[in-house]
N, C-alpha and C positions, 0 to 999 in steps of 0.2 A: 505493500498499499504506498502509495507518494501523497502526500497532504502538499497541496499548492496553493497560493492566491494570486501574487502580482512581481514574482520575481523571474521573469522568462529566462535570464540567463543562468543563476540559480539551477533552475530547473533543467535546463540543457546539460549542463556538467552533470549532474546527477544520473540523468536518465542516460547519458553516455558512459558513465561509469558502470551503470547496471548492465547495461548491454555488452560490456568487456569484461564481465565476470564471468566464473567458471561454475556452471550448475550442475556440472557432472552427470549429465543426460536426464537431469530431472526435468518435466513438466512444470513451469514456472508461471503463474500468470500475473498480468501487473494491472494493478487498477490505479487510477490517477485520479484523487479528488480534489476537486478545485472550489476553494471557496466562493461564495455569493459576493455580490457587490457590498460596498460599504458607503463609502460617500459619493463614488462617481465622477469625480474630478476628472477632467480631459486626460489627464496624466495617468490616474489609475485605470480609467477605462483602456487606454491606450495598452498598458502593461498588462491588464487582463486578455485584450484579444490575442497579445504575444503569447502569453502563458498557453491560450487554448490552441493557438497554431503551432506551439512545439509540441504541445501533447498529441494533437491530432497527426501530423506529420510523422512523429516518433513511429521508427519500423522495430517491431519487440518479435523475434523468432523462436522465443521460448515457451509461449503458450498464448491465452488470449490476453488481450488488450483493452481496456476500457476506460472512457473518460466520463466521471461522474461530475456534473457541473451542477451545485446548488444554487438553488435562487435567490436564497439570503443569505445574508452574513451570519455565520455561528461561532467566528473566532476560531482561535487556536485549539482550545478545549473542545468545543464542538466538534471539529476536525477530527480530533483524537478519539472522543467517545462515539463517534458517529460512524467511523469507517469500517468497523470490524465487529458488527452486532450480530452475533449467532446464537443462538439458543444452546443452553447447556448441553452436554452430550450425556444420554442414559449409560454412565460406564460406574463401574464400582471403586471405592474407596482405595488407592493405591494399584489401579489399574495403569499401565503403563500407556503412554501416547505413543504416537509413530516416531519414527527416527528421523524424520524430517522436518524442518519447520512449517506449520502451518500459515503461518503469516508473520511478516517482519515490516514495521511501519518508519518511514522515512520522513522527517521534514525535508523540506527541498533546498535546502543549503547546506546539504550532505554531500560527501561524496566516499563511494565504498571501493575497497580494496577489490581486486580482481578476485582473491580467494575469500572472500567474507561468507560467501555461502558453504562451503565447504567447512571454515571454521564453525559456523550454526549449526550446520547440520550433525559435526562431529559432537557440539557441546550437547544438543537434545539426545543425540543416541547415548552419552553417558550419565546425563541428569534427568532423563524423562520420568523415572520413577520416583523422583522426589514427590512429596506431597507438602512440601513447604515451599514450593517456588513458585513466584506468580510472574516470571519470564526470564529471559536471558537477553542481555544488551551487549551490542558491539563497541559501546563505551567504554573507555578505559575512565572509571569516575574519578573525579578531581575533587569532590565537595566533603570536605569533613563535617559531620552534622552538629559536633558541639566539641567545645575547649576552646583554647585561645589561638592555635593554629587552624584556620578554618580549611588549609591546603592538604588534601589527603594524598599522602604517599604510600604505595603498597609495593613493598620490595620481595618478590615472590617468585622471580623469574619468569614474569609474563604469564603465570597460571591464573586461571578462572578463580573467581573466590565469590562467595556470598556476600551482600551488603543490604542494608535497610534502605538506601536512597535509592529511587529507581533511576537508572540509567534510561535517559529517553531517546539518545542518539543511537537509532538502530535497534529499536526494541521490537522482541519478538515475544508476545503475551502468550502465557499458558493458555491452551486452547477451553480447558475447563475453569481455570479461576477469571479469567477474562469477563465471561458473560456474567457471572457471579457479582465480581467487582462491579461491572455496567449497572445490573439491578439495585444493589446497595447505594451507589451513586445517586442514582437517578432518584430514587426513595429519598434519601438524605438531605438532597437539594431541595426538593419539594416541599419538605418539613421545615426549610429554613436553616437548619445546620451548616456550619463551615468548618473545614478542617483546620481550624486555628490554635488547638490546643495539644499539638504534639511536643512533649518535653522529653529531658533526658536530666533524670537525677535532679528534679524540681526544676530546671531550667527551659525556656523555651529553644529547641533546636534551631539551626539556621534558616531552616525554610519556613518553619512558623514564624520568625521574625520578619523574614522578608513579605510574607504574606500580609501581617498586621501593618508592617510599612506601606504595602500597596495599598490599603484599607484607609490609613491615614492620609493618604495622598489624593482620597478619593477615585482609585484605580480600582479595575478588574486585577484581580491577582493572576489570572490565566495561566494556573499550575494544576492541571491534571494530575500531576506525580503527586502534589500534595494530598489529593483525594483517595491515591493507591497506598500511600504512606499509613494513612490513618486506617485504611481497610487491613493493611497488614499487621498493625499493631492490634486491631481489633481481633483477628484471626489467629494470630500466632504464625504468621507467614514471614 
């Protein structure tokens, strides 16, 4: 899934990198989700037209390609929460999912390695039986949740690791956890709740601080990851 809006050059770079990746013979479908208009200034209209042109003209030889254009602007959070909305699968607790990723979501300002699919496929084959995993990220997480030094440095010879802050740069959600999270998030948001209460040892973690600061400035936090982190804390994930 590719999330895009009004950055045609960024989208072209991402799509080009996806086209040059090694999918090891897998059939891989590509869905491009284009957000709807916001202010519709002449520049924005032109940029969105160029994004649509890039998406339509791009050739994808590994499977189905679809462009989904929203009629209204739902913002980045709406894009994330609305691009992969599948019903929960009727599986038993602890049952393994498949060896390959079901979906991986990219914002359009990314660029992938030619071997990203191989790495992600291998990661899912190793960790698919875990019941406490919300997903696998291609991101090397750099944010420390709490403490004086807010820059995270993990020195483990570049091996994968579990972490409580969601990595949104190339996130591959668990196909069982994701729909459960979406249902919870929708119900909580409709109730008026906001995930501004995540703490560590009695103090707000850094993403909670960011959320509160956005609200103080009268801005929308636009952080779907904070919702996910609250859900992870609730469910012990």
